N, C-alpha and C positions, 0 to 999 in steps of 0.2 A: 551254244549260248553265249560264250565269251566274245566271239568276233561280232556277233549280232549286237550285243550290248555295247561293245566298244564303238561300233559304227553309230549307234544311236546317241551315245555320249558325244561323239564328235559333231554329229548333226545338231544336237541341242546347243552345244557351245557356239558353233558357227551361227546358228539362228539368233541367239541372244546378242552376240556381238554385231551381227548385221542389223538387228532391230535398233540397237543403240546408235550405230552409225547412221542409219536412215532417219532416226528421230532427230539427230543433230543436224543432218543435211537439210531436213525439211522444216526447220524452225523458221519463224518469221524473220525476214531480212534484218530487222532491227537488232537482232542478237549478234549480227556480224559487224555492226558498225563500231567505229572507234569510240572510246569513252569520251563523253562530252564534259565540259567543265561542271555542269550541273550534276552529272553522274559521279564525278570525282568528289564533289561536295557530299553526296549521299554516302559514298564509301568512307569518308572521314568522320562521319557522325556516329556516336555511340547509340545503341538501340533505343534508349529512353528518349533521346532527342528525335529520332525517326518516328517513334510512336506519337510523340506530341505533334509532329508535323502532319501525321496522318489524321489524328484527331481534329486538328484545326483545318484539315483539308488543304494544307499548304503543299503537301507532297502526295502523289498518288501511289498506292501500294503496287500498282503495275509498274511504275517507274522504278521503284526500289527493287522489285523482282527482276526486271530486265537488266538493271545495273549489275546485280550480283550474278545473274545468269551469264552475262558477258564474261565476267571474270572467272566464273566456274568453268566455262568452255576453255579458257586459256590455261587454267590449272589442270584440267583434264588432259589437254594436249601435251602438257609438260610432264605430268605424273601418272596419268591413267588412274585417276582417283574415283571416277564416277561409274556407277553401275546403271541405274535407271534414271533417265531424264524425265522430269515431271513438269517441265516449264509450261506447255500448253494447258495441261490440266490445272496447274497451279494458278494460271491466269483466270481460268473459269471459276475455281474455288474462291479466289479473291473477290470476284464479282458476285457470287451467289451463296457461298457457304460460310465464309469466314466472318467472325464478329469484329467489325472494324471499330468497335467502341471498347474492345478489350485492352488489357495491359500490354499485349504484344502486337497491337494492331499493325498489320502490314509488314511484319518482320519475316523475311524468308528464313526457313530453318532446314538445314540438311540433316539427313537421317542415315544411320548405319543400315546396310542392306537388310539386316535381320528384323527390321520394324515393319509392321503391317500397314500397308496403304491400299485402299480400294483400287482395284484395276491393275495391280502389279504383283509380280511374283515376290516370294522371299526365297531366293535360291541358296543363300549363305554359301555360295561357291560350289554347290553340288549340282551337277547337271540334271539329276533325277527330280529336282525340285522346280525346274523351269517349266513354263507353259501351264502354270497353275495359279492364275491371278486370284487374289482375294476379293470377295464380293463386297466387303465393307471395311471401313477404317477400324483399326484397333483402338482401344481406349486412349492410348497416348496421343495418337493423331487426332482423335476427336477432341481431346483436351486442348491440344495446340490450336485447333480451329476455333474452339470456344474462346480462347484467349486472344484470338486475332492473328495468330501466326500462320504462315503459309508454307507447308512442306513443299520443297521445290526440287529436291534431288536426293538420290540414295547413293551411298558410297561403299567402296570396296573393303574387303576383309579377307582373312585367310580361310581356306577350307579347313574345317574342324574347329575354327575359332580358338585354337590353342597355340598361338604363335605371336611373337613380336614382329612378324612380317605380315604382308597382306597380298597374297598371291593365290590364284586358283585357275583352273582351266576355263571356267565359264567367262571370266572377265579379264584375266591376265594379271600381270604384276604391277602393283603400285610402287612408285619410287618416291624418294625423299625430295621435297622441293628445293632443298639446299644443295643436294648432291645426288645425282641420279643413280650412282653406284651403291647407294645405301637405302635401307628400309625406312619408311616413314613411321614404323611401329605397327603393332597389332594388339588385339584383333581389330581395333577401330582405326586402322591406318589410313583408309581413304578419307575419313573425317579429318584427321590431323593434317594430312597433306593439303586438303582443301582449305581448312581454316588458316594454316600457316601461310598459304599462298595469297589468301585474301578473297577467295571465292565465296566465302560464307563468314558470317560473324558468330553464328550460333549453330551448334550441332548436338546430336544425341548419340551416344554409343553405349556399350555395355562393358562390364569389368568383372572377371572372375579370378584373375591372377595379376591384374595390372593393365587391363586392356583399354582403359581410357587414360591411364596415367603414363604408361611407357610411351604411347604415341605422342602425347603432349611433350614429353621430355625429348624424344627423338626428333620431332618436327618443329618444336618451338611455338607452342600455344598453351592454353590454360585448360585445366579440367578439374572436376571434383568427383571423387568416388563417394557417392552417397551410401549411407547405411541401408540395409534392407528395410523395406517398409516406408521409406521416405520418398520414393520415386516410383512412378508406374512401371509395372512389369508385364502385365497381360497384353496380348496382341503382338507377340514376338515369335520368332522361330529360333531354334538353337540346334547345335549338333549333339547335345546331350540332354534331351528332354527328360525331366524327372530327376536330374542330378541336383540335389538340394543340400548336400553335405557342406559344400562351399558355394553358396548361392551366387548366381550371376546377378549383377545389379545394373540396371540401366541408369545412366547418369549423364549430366550435361558437360559439354566442351565449348570453348569459346576462343575467339581471337584475342580478346582483352579480358582482364580481370573484372573491370567495370561491367562489361556485358555478361560475364559469367554470374556475377552476383545478382544483377537485375533480373536476369532470366530465371535463375533458380528461385529467387524470392517470388517472382510473379507466378511461376508454375505451382508452387506450394500454396500460394494465396488463392489459387483457383480450386482448392479443395479436391485434389485428385482422387481421394478415397470415395468420392461419389461415383466414379466410373470404374474403379479398380479395387477389388476386395483385398488385394495384397498390401495396399497403402494404409499406414497408420493414420487415424484422424488426428494428426498433430499439426496444429496451426503454425505459421511462421512466427517465431519468437523474436520480435524486434528488440525487446529489452536485452536479450543476450547478444544480439548483433551490436547494439549500441554500447553495451558494457565493455566488449573487447575492442571496439574501435577507440574507446575513450580511456581505458585503463592505463594509468601512467606508466607503471612498471610491470612488464610481463615476465613470467618465469619460463624460460625456453630450454628444453633439453635437446642436446645434439647427439644423435646416434651416428657415430662416424663409420661404423662397420657393422655388418650383420654377422660377423664371425665366420662367414663362409667364403665370401669374395670381398676383399677390401676394394673400395672404390678406386678406379683409375685416376691418374692425376687430374684430368679435366673435371671429373665429378667431385673429387676431393676439393679442388680449388673453388668450385661453385659453392660448395657447402661452407668453406672457410669465408668466402666473401659475404655470405648471408649472416653467418655467426658474427663476423667482425662488424658488419653494418648494424646489427641489433645491439651489440655491446656499445657501439658509438652512439646509438640512439637512447642509451640509458637503461636498457633491459638487463635482467639477470640471466646470463647465458652460461650453461655448464654442460659438460659431457655426461651422458647417461649410458648405462649398460643394462638393457632390459633382459628379462628371462629369455633363454636361448632362442633366437630367431632360427637357428638351425633345426631345433626340435619342431618349430612351427612349419618349416619347409618340409620336413619328413612327414608330418601329420597331414598337411594340406595336400601335398602331392599324392599321397596314398588315398586320401578321401576323395579327391577330385576324380581320380581314375580307378575307383574301387571296382568298376566293372571290367577292368583290364582294357578299356578302350573299345569294348565290343559295340557300344551304342553308336559312336561316331563312325566307326569302321563299317557299320552296316549300311551306310548311305553311299558308299563308294561303288562305282561301276567299274567294270573291267577296264584296265588301262588308264583310269583317272589318276591324275597327279596328286601326290600327297605332300604336304609341307615337310621339309627335311627334319625339323625338330619333332613334329608329331610322329613321324616315321621312326625316329630314334626311340621315342617313348614306347611305341608299340613293339618295336624289336626287342627291347629289354623285357617288356611284359610277357612276351611269348616265348622267351628262352625257357627251355625245360628247367625245372627247379634244381635238379642235381648239377647241371652245367652252371647255372647262375650261382650256386653255392660255391663251386670250385673257383669261379671268377671272383666272388666275394673274398674268399680266403687269400687268393693271389694278390688282390688289390690291397687288402688290409695288412697282411703279414709279410708279403714280399715287397710290395711298393710302399708300404707303411702309410697308406692314405685312408684313414678311418672315416673322413668326411664322405668321400665318394663311395667307399665300400658300404657304410651303414645306410646311405641313401638308397642303394640298390638292393640291399639284402632282402627287404620285404616288398620289392617292386613286382607285385603279382596280383591277379584278381583276388578279391576278398569274398569270403563266405559271409553270410548274414552275421554269424557270430563274430568274425573278425572285424566286420564293419562296425558293429555295436561297440566293440572294445576301442576302436579308433575314435568313435564319436565321444566316448567317455573321456578319453585322453584329451581330445579337443576342448571339452568343457573344463577340464581341470587346468589346462594351459591358460584358457581365457580367464579363469578365476585367479590364477597366479599372476597374470599380467595386470589384471585389475588392481590387485592388492599392491603390486610393485609400484604402479602409477600413484596410488593413494599414499602409501606409507614411505616410499623411498624417493621416487623421482619428484613427486609433488610439483609438477610443472603444469603450466597452462596449456602448452602444446609442445610438440616435438618436431624437429626438422631432421631430415636424413636424405641420402641420395634416393632417387627413384629407381636407379639401376646402377650396376657396377661400372658400366661404360656408356658412352653415347651410342648413337645408332649403330646397328650391326650391318655389315655388307649383305647383299642378297645371298640367301641360303646360309647365312651365318648361324642361324638357329640350330643347324645340325650340330654345332659344337656348343652353343651357348644356351641350349634348351633348359638346362637345370639352373641357370643363373637368373632366378626370378624372385629371390627371397626378400628383396627390399619392398616389393609391392605385395607379394603373396601373403606375407605376415599379416597385413591389415585386412585382407579378405578373410583369413581364418578368424581374426578377432572381430570382424565386422565393424571396424572403425572408419570414421569419415576421414578422407585424406585428399588433399589437393596438390596440383602441380603449378609451380611458378617458374617460368623460364628465367634464367639468370644471365647466361653468357654464351659464348661460342668457343669451340675448341681452338686453342691458340698453339700453333706448331712450335713456337718458341718456349711457351710456359708449360706445356702439357706433355712433354716427352717422358717416357719411362726413365727412371733413374739409371745411371750408368751401371750400377751393380745389380740391377734387376735380374732375377733368375727364374725361368720357368720351372726348373727342377724343384724349386721349393714350394710350388703351388699344389693344392689339392686338385682333384679331377674336375670339380665344378669351376674353380678359378682358372684352370688351364683353358677350358672351353670359352670362358668369357674373355680372357686376355689374348687369346689366339688372334683376334681380329683388331686389337687395339693398336692403332698407329696414328699418332697425333698429326703427322704430316699429311697422310691420306685423308684424315678426318677433319682437317682444317675447315673452320666455318660451320661445322655441325652444331646445333643447339645443345645446351646443357641446362638442366633444370634442377630444382630441389623439390622434395616432397614435404608438405606441411600436414601434420597429423594431429587430429583430435581424437576423441573417443566416440563411442557409438551414438548416433543421432545428434551429432554436434555440427550440423551443416552451417548454422548461423555463425557459430564461433570460428570455425575453420575459415570460412570466407572472410570474416572480419580480420583474423590474424594474417591471412594471406595478404590483405591490403596493408597491414602494418609492416610485413616483410618487404613488400614492394616500396612502400614509403621510405623505409630505412635505406634500401638500396638507392633510391632517388637522392637522398640527402648525403649518403656517405659512400657511395660507390657509383654505379651507373645502371640505369634501367635497361632491361633487355630491349634490343632493337628488333622490331618486327620486320619481316620481309616487306618491302614496299610493293604495292600493286603497280604493275607496268602500265 
């Protein structure tokens, strides 16, 4: 059975890669032509201007599609970011299915591989899911077409969807557009690579522990982690179907903040609850957006560390630059120390993998490659409890590392009773955080690092898999959080201190810092995370704009990669 299954796995991977190569090779010749001045003009325009041009019939949706298609092919050549090429079908949809009077008329939208598009697989990196095209669009794609948008490409992700890398046997490894030796992030890494390169202006990914935010931070683009119920969810595939303790949330990503805001507003104004029962019938609240765009003095809390892994110099510098710019802009900025993010990491990690990883491991075929970080999680899950307890005692009392020890102690599959106990602790933590924000922090929004370090090198998640607390915290809380890129790693400014010692770090921090090298990382993007509370998408987008405006006036706006 094993060798037969392995051979089928290899055949399926080779077939999908051959299909992709053939699709690219047989595209109309126009996709291989150099960019014209008119096309460069299209690339320079924000999406609302392109929509107006389409409405006025000044610009053809096909011209916009082909322009971004050309750059997508260049991005894919450099980063291997694409899974399914939809260009020919997209041209047909633009002619026959898409509402060119909608608020997104003619805008090409890239999609994470896990999103349902008629005529295409959702492999999510598993070979057993290939060769099973869907008969119809999912609700999200139907909504996009109603709004006038044109889905035109699907993008890569990690097998299991539980990694800040994006690699699998079916599609291969996606690289960071700034440095091919580093990850673009995960699990929505193909999207972030494509957006940062300029092959798309708008993309859609999903986030269960940071999967649209960390890629934006690693690759240098913008993203918004919506609260559950604000964005469509049905019509997707996942590696952990039925896991709702820490719900995965589909959310928007963009090349610019202006596009992110316009797209998010437009999608919610389309009333997605008409097509997806999981979406709250909550209209776009323009009054809230306007309030926080115009509020003269904002109260801004700065969380400088999650208490598990202090941010590396490059990430600490980006946070300092944002805080300083906001102070210079006249806002009230102060450090905050929320209820234990470490407790949130413990709870969230146990809840997310309460089945011991059995669900996502059930999709693997013999010999199929697994992400190095996910493999580490499964390894510790499957250690016999007596051995794990001895390891816990050694780490806690001999190595004196209570952070790593206590994180691992209960790292095992949960019974229904244990799961319910954890769910109760989750709710108690959420209530405590809510009261802290109200009674102590009293802030309009919070800023913090998106991750302890910039992008990890390939296979770096083997060591850094547990260092996800800066994003995972807000999945547990179900808070709205966005990413604003701020700067790039500077080998002169961002070196570790001379007196830095690995021996003083806990096990989680050692894994994160193992790959931090400001010289090797030079030029990699660094962002900040802007956090509101649950269902505060309007406010978070508005204050993200205030952050970027402050950087414009008192620092320097992040420089996007230029399209070749």
